[in-house]
A tleap script that builds the chain and sets N, CA, C and O, in Angstrom:
source leaprc.protein.ff14SB
mol = sequence {
  NMET THR ASN ASP ARG GLY ALA ILE THR VAL
  VAL LEU SER GLY ASP LEU ASP ILE SER SER
  ARG ARG TRP LEU ALA GLN ARG LEU ALA GLU
  THR MET GLY GLN GLN PRO GLN ARG LEU VAL
  ILE ASP MET ALA GLU VAL GLY PHE ALA ASP
  CYS ALA SER VAL ARG LEU ILE VAL ALA THR
  GLY ARG LEU LEU PRO ASP ASP SER ARG PRO
  VAL ILE SER ARG PRO GLN PRO VAL VAL ARG
  ARG VAL LEU HIE VAL THR GLY LEU ASP MET
  LEU CYS GLU LEU CTHR
}
set mol.1.N position { 14.300 6.586 -5.155 }
set mol.1.CA position { 14.489 5.354 -4.413 }
set mol.1.C position { 14.238 5.660 -2.942 }
set mol.1.O position { 14.741 6.650 -2.412 }
set mol.2.N position { 13.462 4.807 -2.290 }
set mol.2.CA position { 13.212 4.964 -0.872 }
set mol.2.C position { 13.571 3.676 -0.154 }
set mol.2.O position { 13.485 2.587 -0.721 }
set mol.3.N position { 13.969 3.814 1.090 }
set mol.3.CA position { 14.364 2.673 1.898 }
set mol.3.C position { 13.523 2.690 3.159 }
set mol.3.O position { 13.579 3.647 3.931 }
set mol.4.N position { 12.741 1.636 3.377 }
set mol.4.CA position { 11.857 1.576 4.528 }
set mol.4.C position { 11.955 0.205 5.182 }
set mol.4.O position { 11.405 -0.772 4.674 }
set mol.5.N position { 12.661 0.134 6.315 }
set mol.5.CA position { 12.770 -1.112 7.095 }
set mol.5.C position { 13.227 -2.296 6.259 }
set mol.5.O position { 12.607 -3.359 6.298 }
set mol.6.N position { 14.264 -2.129 5.531 }
set mol.6.CA position { 14.813 -3.220 4.743 }
set mol.6.C position { 14.217 -3.367 3.362 }
set mol.6.O position { 14.718 -4.146 2.551 }
set mol.7.N position { 13.150 -2.627 3.080 }
set mol.7.CA position { 12.545 -2.665 1.747 }
set mol.7.C position { 12.982 -1.421 0.986 }
set mol.7.O position { 12.918 -0.307 1.505 }
set mol.8.N position { 13.419 -1.620 -0.224 }
set mol.8.CA position { 13.795 -0.494 -1.078 }
set mol.8.C position { 12.812 -0.433 -2.227 }
set mol.8.O position { 12.528 -1.441 -2.873 }
set mol.9.N position { 12.293 0.762 -2.476 }
set mol.9.CA position { 11.409 0.989 -3.614 }
set mol.9.C position { 12.152 1.821 -4.643 }
set mol.9.O position { 12.670 2.895 -4.338 }
set mol.10.N position { 12.197 1.314 -5.853 }
set mol.10.CA position { 12.809 2.017 -6.975 }
set mol.10.C position { 11.673 2.447 -7.902 }
set mol.10.O position { 10.886 1.617 -8.356 }
set mol.11.N position { 11.595 3.733 -8.176 }
set mol.11.CA position { 10.554 4.267 -9.042 }
set mol.11.C position { 11.150 4.475 -10.431 }
set mol.11.O position { 12.125 5.208 -10.600 }
set mol.12.N position { 10.550 3.822 -11.415 }
set mol.12.CA position { 11.018 3.931 -12.798 }
set mol.12.C position { 9.982 4.680 -13.626 }
set mol.12.O position { 8.798 4.699 -13.291 }
set mol.13.N position { 10.443 5.297 -14.710 }
set mol.13.CA position { 9.529 5.984 -15.618 }
set mol.13.C position { 10.098 5.951 -17.029 }
set mol.13.O position { 11.279 5.674 -17.235 }
set mol.14.N position { 9.242 6.237 -17.982 }
set mol.14.CA position { 9.680 6.261 -19.377 }
set mol.14.C position { 9.636 4.882 -20.004 }
set mol.14.O position { 8.852 4.026 -19.594 }
set mol.15.N position { 10.480 4.674 -20.995 }
set mol.15.CA position { 10.561 3.394 -21.691 }
set mol.15.C position { 11.806 2.647 -21.258 }
set mol.15.O position { 12.882 3.231 -21.132 }
set mol.16.N position { 11.653 1.356 -21.033 }
set mol.16.CA position { 12.784 0.493 -20.692 }
set mol.16.C position { 13.065 -0.381 -21.899 }
set mol.16.O position { 12.323 -1.317 -22.197 }
set mol.17.N position { 14.151 -0.059 -22.588 }
set mol.17.CA position { 14.502 -0.788 -23.798 }
set mol.17.C position { 16.017 -0.836 -23.913 }
set mol.17.O position { 16.724 -0.570 -22.940 }
set mol.18.N position { 16.512 -1.169 -25.076 }
set mol.18.CA position { 17.954 -1.333 -25.262 }
set mol.18.C position { 18.729 -0.055 -24.933 }
set mol.18.O position { 19.865 -0.122 -24.462 }
set mol.19.N position { 18.130 1.088 -25.177 }
set mol.19.CA position { 18.844 2.346 -24.923 }
set mol.19.C position { 18.948 2.681 -23.431 }
set mol.19.O position { 19.807 3.472 -23.041 }
set mol.20.N position { 18.098 2.100 -22.603 }
set mol.20.CA position { 18.143 2.393 -21.168 }
set mol.20.C position { 18.645 1.213 -20.338 }
set mol.20.O position { 18.747 1.318 -19.115 }
set mol.21.N position { 18.955 0.110 -20.979 }
set mol.21.CA position { 19.300 -1.110 -20.240 }
set mol.21.C position { 20.552 -0.960 -19.386 }
set mol.21.O position { 20.585 -1.453 -18.258 }
set mol.22.N position { 21.571 -0.298 -19.893 }
set mol.22.CA position { 22.799 -0.112 -19.102 }
set mol.22.C position { 22.493 0.709 -17.851 }
set mol.22.O position { 22.950 0.379 -16.757 }
set mol.23.N position { 21.718 1.777 -18.021 }
set mol.23.CA position { 21.336 2.607 -16.880 }
set mol.23.C position { 20.551 1.782 -15.862 }
set mol.23.O position { 20.803 1.867 -14.659 }
set mol.24.N position { 19.603 0.985 -16.347 }
set mol.24.CA position { 18.792 0.155 -15.460 }
set mol.24.C position { 19.655 -0.847 -14.712 }
set mol.24.O position { 19.484 -1.036 -13.508 }
set mol.25.N position { 20.570 -1.483 -15.404 }
set mol.25.CA position { 21.459 -2.463 -14.758 }
set mol.25.C position { 22.296 -1.803 -13.666 }
set mol.25.O position { 22.463 -2.370 -12.586 }
set mol.26.N position { 22.823 -0.609 -13.937 }
set mol.26.CA position { 23.613 0.102 -12.930 }
set mol.26.C position { 22.761 0.488 -11.736 }
set mol.26.O position { 23.187 0.354 -10.590 }
set mol.27.N position { 21.574 0.960 -12.003 }
set mol.27.CA position { 20.658 1.372 -10.931 }
set mol.27.C position { 20.298 0.177 -10.041 }
set mol.27.O position { 20.284 0.292 -8.815 }
set mol.28.N position { 20.016 -0.942 -10.653 }
set mol.28.CA position { 19.684 -2.141 -9.877 }
set mol.28.C position { 20.886 -2.647 -9.094 }
set mol.28.O position { 20.733 -3.098 -7.959 }
set mol.29.N position { 22.076 -2.579 -9.678 }
set mol.29.CA position { 23.287 -2.999 -8.962 }
set mol.29.C position { 23.533 -2.113 -7.744 }
set mol.29.O position { 23.871 -2.609 -6.670 }
set mol.30.N position { 23.363 -0.812 -7.909 }
set mol.30.CA position { 23.511 0.116 -6.780 }
set mol.30.C position { 22.497 -0.203 -5.685 }
set mol.30.O position { 22.822 -0.203 -4.498 }
set mol.31.N position { 21.293 -0.467 -6.097 }
set mol.31.CA position { 20.230 -0.787 -5.149 }
set mol.31.C position { 20.546 -2.066 -4.389 }
set mol.31.O position { 20.411 -2.114 -3.167 }
set mol.32.N position { 20.963 -3.090 -5.100 }
set mol.32.CA position { 21.254 -4.362 -4.443 }
set mol.32.C position { 22.500 -4.269 -3.567 }
set mol.32.O position { 22.672 -5.069 -2.648 }
set mol.33.N position { 23.366 -3.303 -3.844 }
set mol.33.CA position { 24.533 -3.071 -2.990 }
set mol.33.C position { 24.143 -2.644 -1.581 }
set mol.33.O position { 24.942 -2.743 -0.650 }
set mol.34.N position { 22.916 -2.171 -1.431 }
set mol.34.CA position { 22.405 -1.789 -0.112 }
set mol.34.C position { 21.804 -2.978 0.636 }
set mol.34.O position { 21.314 -2.828 1.756 }
set mol.35.N position { 21.842 -4.131 0.029 }
set mol.35.CA position { 21.373 -5.391 0.601 }
set mol.35.C position { 19.945 -5.314 1.153 }
set mol.35.O position { 19.718 -5.576 2.334 }
set mol.36.N position { 18.994 -4.956 0.304 }
set mol.36.CA position { 17.612 -4.873 0.782 }
set mol.36.C position { 17.053 -6.258 1.117 }
set mol.36.O position { 17.469 -7.271 0.554 }
set mol.37.N position { 16.120 -6.268 2.031 }
set mol.37.CA position { 15.394 -7.497 2.351 }
set mol.37.C position { 14.250 -7.707 1.368 }
set mol.37.O position { 13.820 -8.833 1.116 }
set mol.38.N position { 13.773 -6.605 0.824 }
set mol.38.CA position { 12.649 -6.630 -0.118 }
set mol.38.C position { 12.889 -5.553 -1.171 }
set mol.38.O position { 13.323 -4.449 -0.841 }
set mol.39.N position { 12.613 -5.861 -2.419 }
set mol.39.CA position { 12.808 -4.926 -3.516 }
set mol.39.C position { 11.475 -4.690 -4.215 }
set mol.39.O position { 10.847 -5.624 -4.713 }
set mol.40.N position { 11.053 -3.422 -4.246 }
set mol.40.CA position { 9.814 -3.041 -4.907 }
set mol.40.C position { 10.173 -2.138 -6.087 }
set mol.40.O position { 10.853 -1.127 -5.919 }
set mol.41.N position { 9.721 -2.503 -7.255 }
set mol.41.CA position { 9.946 -1.711 -8.462 }
set mol.41.C position { 8.608 -1.085 -8.847 }
set mol.41.O position { 7.695 -1.782 -9.292 }
set mol.42.N position { 8.497 0.226 -8.674 }
set mol.42.CA position { 7.270 0.947 -9.027 }
set mol.42.C position { 7.343 1.286 -10.518 }
set mol.42.O position { 8.179 2.082 -10.945 }
set mol.43.N position { 6.459 0.671 -11.296 }
set mol.43.CA position { 6.484 0.843 -12.744 }
set mol.43.C position { 5.255 1.567 -13.268 }
set mol.43.O position { 4.912 1.438 -14.443 }
set mol.44.N position { 4.589 2.328 -12.406 }
set mol.44.CA position { 3.366 3.030 -12.808 }
set mol.44.C position { 3.601 3.997 -13.952 }
set mol.44.O position { 2.699 4.238 -14.755 }
set mol.45.N position { 4.803 4.556 -14.038 }
set mol.45.CA position { 5.103 5.558 -15.063 }
set mol.45.C position { 5.936 4.996 -16.218 }
set mol.45.O position { 6.489 5.753 -17.015 }
set mol.46.N position { 6.021 3.678 -16.303 }
set mol.46.CA position { 6.757 3.036 -17.403 }
set mol.46.C position { 5.765 2.759 -18.521 }
set mol.46.O position { 4.810 2.003 -18.343 }
set mol.47.N position { 5.999 3.382 -19.683 }
set mol.47.CA position { 5.101 3.233 -20.819 }
set mol.47.C position { 5.389 2.008 -21.667 }
set mol.47.O position { 4.506 1.507 -22.362 }
set mol.48.N position { 6.628 1.521 -21.612 }
set mol.48.CA position { 7.024 0.363 -22.399 }
set mol.48.C position { 8.199 -0.300 -21.711 }
set mol.48.O position { 9.074 0.379 -21.173 }
set mol.49.N position { 8.224 -1.611 -21.725 }
set mol.49.CA position { 9.377 -2.364 -21.212 }
set mol.49.C position { 9.582 -3.576 -22.106 }
set mol.49.O position { 8.671 -4.386 -22.279 }
set mol.50.N position { 10.775 -3.702 -22.672 }
set mol.50.CA position { 11.043 -4.883 -23.485 }
set mol.50.C position { 11.333 -6.070 -22.571 }
set mol.50.O position { 11.563 -5.904 -21.373 }
set mol.51.N position { 11.318 -7.264 -23.150 }
set mol.51.CA position { 11.470 -8.458 -22.321 }
set mol.51.C position { 12.841 -8.536 -21.665 }
set mol.51.O position { 12.954 -9.076 -20.565 }
set mol.52.N position { 13.876 -8.020 -22.296 }
set mol.52.CA position { 15.213 -8.055 -21.691 }
set mol.52.C position { 15.277 -7.182 -20.435 }
set mol.52.O position { 15.916 -7.553 -19.451 }
set mol.53.N position { 14.620 -6.034 -20.470 }
set mol.53.CA position { 14.605 -5.156 -19.294 }
set mol.53.C position { 13.814 -5.782 -18.155 }
set mol.53.O position { 14.225 -5.726 -16.996 }
set mol.54.N position { 12.682 -6.372 -18.492 }
set mol.54.CA position { 11.872 -7.038 -17.469 }
set mol.54.C position { 12.633 -8.232 -16.901 }
set mol.54.O position { 12.600 -8.471 -15.694 }
set mol.55.N position { 13.309 -8.972 -17.752 }
set mol.55.CA position { 14.108 -10.115 -17.299 }
set mol.55.C position { 15.215 -9.650 -16.353 }
set mol.55.O position { 15.506 -10.329 -15.368 }
set mol.56.N position { 15.828 -8.516 -16.634 }
set mol.56.CA position { 16.865 -7.959 -15.774 }
set mol.56.C position { 16.303 -7.631 -14.391 }
set mol.56.O position { 16.933 -7.930 -13.377 }
set mol.57.N position { 15.135 -7.026 -14.351 }
set mol.57.CA position { 14.501 -6.694 -13.073 }
set mol.57.C position { 14.193 -7.966 -12.284 }
set mol.57.O position { 14.502 -8.057 -11.096 }
set mol.58.N position { 13.592 -8.930 -12.942 }
set mol.58.CA position { 13.218 -10.167 -12.261 }
set mol.58.C position { 14.466 -10.932 -11.802 }
set mol.58.O position { 14.482 -11.487 -10.703 }
set mol.59.N position { 15.500 -10.963 -12.631 }
set mol.59.CA position { 16.737 -11.662 -12.271 }
set mol.59.C position { 17.407 -11.037 -11.054 }
set mol.59.O position { 18.085 -11.730 -10.295 }
set mol.60.N position { 17.224 -9.757 -10.866 }
set mol.60.CA position { 17.786 -9.081 -9.699 }
set mol.60.C position { 17.234 -9.698 -8.419 }
set mol.60.O position { 17.895 -9.689 -7.380 }
set mol.61.N position { 16.037 -10.225 -8.501 }
set mol.61.CA position { 15.426 -10.876 -7.343 }
set mol.61.C position { 16.215 -12.054 -6.823 }
set mol.61.O position { 16.079 -12.415 -5.654 }
set mol.62.N position { 17.023 -12.655 -7.647 }
set mol.62.CA position { 17.857 -13.776 -7.188 }
set mol.62.C position { 18.865 -13.346 -6.134 }
set mol.62.O position { 19.399 -14.175 -5.397 }
set mol.63.N position { 19.121 -12.049 -6.068 }
set mol.63.CA position { 20.078 -11.525 -5.091 }
set mol.63.C position { 19.421 -11.186 -3.760 }
set mol.63.O position { 20.100 -10.805 -2.806 }
set mol.64.N position { 18.106 -11.323 -3.695 }
set mol.64.CA position { 17.398 -11.055 -2.456 }
set mol.64.C position { 17.557 -12.237 -1.495 }
set mol.64.O position { 17.757 -13.370 -1.933 }
set mol.65.N position { 17.470 -11.978 -0.199 }
set mol.65.CA position { 17.633 -13.065 0.767 }
set mol.65.C position { 16.462 -14.040 0.742 }
set mol.65.O position { 15.359 -13.718 0.302 }
set mol.66.N position { 16.745 -15.239 1.230 }
set mol.66.CA position { 15.730 -16.289 1.367 }
set mol.66.C position { 15.032 -16.542 0.038 }
set mol.66.O position { 15.667 -16.615 -1.013 }
set mol.67.N position { 13.746 -16.671 0.107 }
set mol.67.CA position { 12.962 -16.935 -1.100 }
set mol.67.C position { 12.206 -15.700 -1.553 }
set mol.67.O position { 11.148 -15.807 -2.173 }
set mol.68.N position { 12.741 -14.535 -1.248 }
set mol.68.CA position { 12.077 -13.288 -1.626 }
set mol.68.C position { 12.074 -13.137 -3.141 }
set mol.68.O position { 12.992 -13.572 -3.836 }
set mol.69.N position { 11.025 -12.513 -3.621 }
set mol.69.CA position { 10.922 -12.214 -5.047 }
set mol.69.C position { 10.737 -10.712 -5.187 }
set mol.69.O position { 10.166 -10.077 -4.300 }
set mol.70.N position { 11.206 -10.135 -6.276 }
set mol.70.CA position { 10.979 -8.705 -6.456 }
set mol.70.C position { 9.488 -8.424 -6.638 }
set mol.70.O position { 8.747 -9.245 -7.179 }
set mol.71.N position { 9.072 -7.262 -6.182 }
set mol.71.CA position { 7.691 -6.835 -6.322 }
set mol.71.C position { 7.640 -5.815 -7.454 }
set mol.71.O position { 8.366 -4.821 -7.433 }
set mol.72.N position { 6.799 -6.057 -8.423 }
set mol.72.CA position { 6.588 -5.080 -9.487 }
set mol.72.C position { 5.243 -4.438 -9.203 }
set mol.72.O position { 4.188 -5.067 -9.294 }
set mol.73.N position { 5.322 -3.176 -8.860 }
set mol.73.CA position { 4.155 -2.438 -8.409 }
set mol.73.C position { 3.564 -1.583 -9.524 }
set mol.73.O position { 4.284 -0.873 -10.225 }
set mol.74.N position { 2.275 -1.659 -9.675 }
set mol.74.CA position { 1.485 -0.818 -10.576 }
set mol.74.C position { 1.955 -0.814 -12.039 }
set mol.74.O position { 2.043 0.251 -12.650 }
set mol.75.N position { 2.257 -1.988 -12.605 }
set mol.75.CA position { 2.693 -1.981 -14.009 }
set mol.75.C position { 1.545 -1.616 -14.944 }
set mol.75.O position { 0.398 -2.005 -14.722 }
set mol.76.N position { 1.866 -0.875 -15.976 }
set mol.76.CA position { 0.896 -0.550 -17.022 }
set mol.76.C position { 0.502 -1.852 -17.733 }
set mol.76.O position { 1.251 -2.827 -17.676 }
set mol.77.N position { -0.648 -1.884 -18.395 }
set mol.77.CA position { -1.074 -3.113 -19.083 }
set mol.77.C position { -0.038 -3.676 -20.057 }
set mol.77.O position { 0.113 -4.895 -20.150 }
set mol.78.N position { 0.675 -2.816 -20.779 }
set mol.78.CA position { 1.679 -3.309 -21.732 }
set mol.78.C position { 2.831 -4.006 -21.001 }
set mol.78.O position { 3.363 -4.998 -21.499 }
set mol.79.N position { 3.212 -3.510 -19.854 }
set mol.79.CA position { 4.287 -4.138 -19.067 }
set mol.79.C position { 3.776 -5.443 -18.466 }
set mol.79.O position { 4.479 -6.454 -18.472 }
set mol.80.N position { 2.569 -5.416 -17.954 }
set mol.80.CA position { 1.962 -6.628 -17.389 }
set mol.80.C position { 1.886 -7.728 -18.464 }
set mol.80.O position { 2.102 -8.906 -18.180 }
set mol.81.N position { 1.577 -7.321 -19.691 }
set mol.81.CA position { 1.489 -8.301 -20.785 }
set mol.81.C position { 2.848 -8.923 -21.075 }
set mol.81.O position { 2.936 -10.135 -21.271 }
set mol.82.N position { 3.902 -8.126 -21.105 }
set mol.82.CA position { 5.257 -8.661 -21.320 }
set mol.82.C position { 5.592 -9.670 -20.218 }
set mol.82.O position { 6.136 -10.740 -20.493 }
set mol.83.N position { 5.269 -9.328 -18.994 }
set mol.83.CA position { 5.516 -10.245 -17.876 }
set mol.83.C position { 4.760 -11.557 -18.069 }
set mol.83.O position { 5.306 -12.639 -17.854 }
set mol.84.N position { 3.519 -11.447 -18.471 }
set mol.84.CA position { 2.685 -12.637 -18.637 }
set mol.84.C position { 3.145 -13.498 -19.818 }
set mol.84.O position { 3.296 -14.712 -19.681 }
set mol.85.N position { 3.365 -12.876 -20.966 }
set mol.85.CA position { 3.745 -13.618 -22.175 }
set mol.85.C position { 5.073 -14.338 -21.995 }
set mol.85.O position { 5.252 -15.445 -22.502 }
set mol.86.N position { 5.996 -13.724 -21.283 }
set mol.86.CA position { 7.316 -14.333 -21.080 }
set mol.86.C position { 7.348 -15.322 -19.914 }
set mol.86.O position { 8.322 -16.054 -19.744 }
set mol.87.N position { 6.288 -15.341 -19.119 }
set mol.87.CA position { 6.272 -16.212 -17.945 }
set mol.87.C position { 7.008 -15.638 -16.751 }
set mol.87.O position { 7.105 -16.282 -15.706 }
set mol.88.N position { 7.529 -14.428 -16.903 }
set mol.88.CA position { 8.289 -13.811 -15.815 }
set mol.88.C position { 7.386 -13.377 -14.661 }
set mol.88.O position { 7.864 -13.110 -13.559 }
set mol.89.N position { 6.090 -13.308 -14.920 }
set mol.89.CA position { 5.159 -12.955 -13.836 }
set mol.89.C position { 5.159 -14.015 -12.734 }
set mol.89.O position { 4.748 -13.734 -11.609 }
set mol.90.N position { 5.610 -15.212 -13.041 }
set mol.90.CA position { 5.679 -16.290 -12.049 }
set mol.90.C position { 6.878 -16.131 -11.117 }
set mol.90.O position { 6.949 -16.784 -10.076 }
set mol.91.N position { 7.825 -15.257 -11.493 }
set mol.91.CA position { 9.048 -15.092 -10.712 }
set mol.91.C position { 9.073 -13.811 -9.905 }
set mol.91.O position { 10.095 -13.463 -9.314 }
set mol.92.N position { 7.948 -13.107 -9.880 }
set mol.92.CA position { 7.866 -11.863 -9.124 }
set mol.92.C position { 6.479 -11.729 -8.536 }
set mol.92.O position { 5.577 -12.511 -8.839 }
set mol.93.N position { 6.324 -10.727 -7.694 }
set mol.93.CA position { 4.997 -10.412 -7.161 }
set mol.93.C position { 4.478 -9.203 -7.922 }
set mol.93.O position { 5.199 -8.220 -8.091 }
set mol.94.N position { 3.251 -9.266 -8.376 }
set mol.94.CA position { 2.640 -8.137 -9.064 }
set mol.94.C position { 1.600 -7.510 -8.136 }
set mol.94.O position { 0.727 -8.197 -7.606 }
set mol.95.N position { 1.710 -6.211 -7.952 }
set mol.95.CA position { 0.727 -5.509 -7.110 }
set mol.95.C position { 0.136 -4.350 -7.868 }
set mol.95.O position { -0.711 -3.632 -7.337 }
savepdb mol mol.pdb
quit
């Protein structure tokens, strides 16, 4: 996790599924406790993400100030597809 001028980048790797959801929720809660102005989730090394995990990441964006949305950076095609199929891509920024 890096913090740069109010933006926090969280780097994730591996698979995000039911077995990692509690860890992900705790990690996101800790991150949001720092009150970032912008949240970037680097998912370049995530091989799989179920819709509940992606929904958790996107929902975390509701805690950002103003109309900020979480940024999902470098998602693998399978993660991008989950975002698209669920419509969650409309609630975040994809880079």
